[in-house]
C-alpha positions, -999 to +999 in steps of 0.1 A: +477+140+392+457+170+380+428+181+402+406+178+373+414+140+369+411+133+405+377+153+404+365+129+377+373+098+397+357+113+428+324+123+409+322+088+396+322+075+433+297+102+443+273+092+414+277+053+425+270+063+462+240+085+452+226+055+430+231+032+458+210+053+482+184+067+458+197+103+463+203+133+441+239+144+433+226+181+434+222+175+472+257+169+479+283+196+483+319+185+476+342+206+497+378+205+486+400+205+517+430+227+507+449+231+542+479+212+529+483+226+495+493+257+479+475+285+466+481+275+431+468+240+438+436+255+456+430+276+423+433+244+403+405+230+422+384+262+414+393+260+378+383+225+378+348+236+388+347+233+425+331+260+444+337+250+480+370+252+497+378+242+533+405+254+556+413+244+592+435+274+603+430+310+602+465+316+587+459+291+558+427+307+550+439+343+551+468+333+529+446+319+504+419+346+506+446+372+498+448+356+462+415+339+455+391+364+474+356+355+472+358+333+442+353+301+464+329+295+491+349+293+521+343+267+549+362+268+581+365+231+590+389+230+619+385+237+655+381+274+660+399+293+686+377+321+703+404+347+696+407+337+659+370+344+650+376+380+642+403+373+615+380+352+594+343+357+602+337+381+575+352+359+549+336+324+555+301+311+544+302+282+569+318+274+602+320+234+607+331+234+642+307+252+666+311+230+700+309+258+728+287+287+739+319+310+742+325+303+704+288+313+696+292+344+717+322+355+699+306+348+664+276+370+677+300+399+687+321+397+654+297+389+626+281+415+604+256+390+591+242+358+603+266+331+595+260+293+588+274+273+616+275+234+618+275+221+654+303+195+658+293+164+675+317+138+686+295+108+677+323+081+682+332+094+716+369+094+710+387+115+734+413+129+706+383+144+688+365+179+695+327+182+697+297+177+719+286+143+729+255+132+712+232+137+743+242+171+750+236+182+713+200+191+714+202+213+745+231+230+733+214+239+699+184+249+717+206+275+739+219+290+705+184+305+699+196+339+718+223+344+689+207+359+659+241+359+641+244+319+644+223+300+620+224+263+628+227+251+593+236+216+604+257+192+621+293+179+615+312+148+628+345+130+622+343+092+621+369+070+636+399+062+613+389+027+604+383+004+575+353-012+593+324-002+571+298-012+601+315+013+625+315+040+599+279+034+592+267+035+626+287+067+634+271+085+603+236+070+610+239+084+646+245+119+634+217+116+609+194+105+638+204+135+658+196+159+629+161+143+624+153+150+660+165+186+657+144+189+627+113+175+645+118+202+672+110+229+645+135+253+660+135+286+640+173+293+643+182+256+635+170+245+603+198+219+605+195+208+568+232+202+564+252+169+574+290+175+571+304+140+574+327+119+553+364+125+540+388+108+513+385+073+528+348+071+536+325+097+518+308+072+497+294+054+528+288+089+542+267+099+513+247+066+516+239+075+551+227+109+544+258+134+542+251+166+522+286+179+526+317+158+520+352+172+529+378+155+507+413+165+505+441+140+497+421+123+470+411+154+456+440+180+457+466+158+470+491+159+500 
């Protein structure tokens, strides 16, 4: 299917989720996850009206950047190796996977301008997932105050791969709760307005629980 047709279907679902939760569609960024598709398919997403593209490896991002340049707003959504920061830092608008001080140090060293970072939280506690545990998140974010190139724009999590709606809701609610706690702390370097959560299989639930960014790959651009 064409991206434009998939997008129509996804937009309908986004609108339903917004209606269900009394939210405004304008408050949600749809990120097309293009990591498994060609540059041509990524460009098709741009032509369909999508602004935000997400990649999870520096090679994939650089290959697409060579052709698409600054047309999209680039999101680095995968776990980022410290040594790869220098390759992509001046090309991306958001990093969705800040989870350790050594990575913040490297961003500080390499970035020309402050960069929007989302702190990755392993809300589900699954060993296979990256991210901080929920209890450590506040202290970690407080510790980022010394890095003026790191703007803590929000939080990111990956929910368990399950069809159990209750499990998904609990996961997303927990991240929302951490966000509220951080916002209440009034940290200048951590406005924490963004919640990146929800993918192809669960983005409607994520929106209903407060997501401001959803990361959609398969359902939008295909395999």
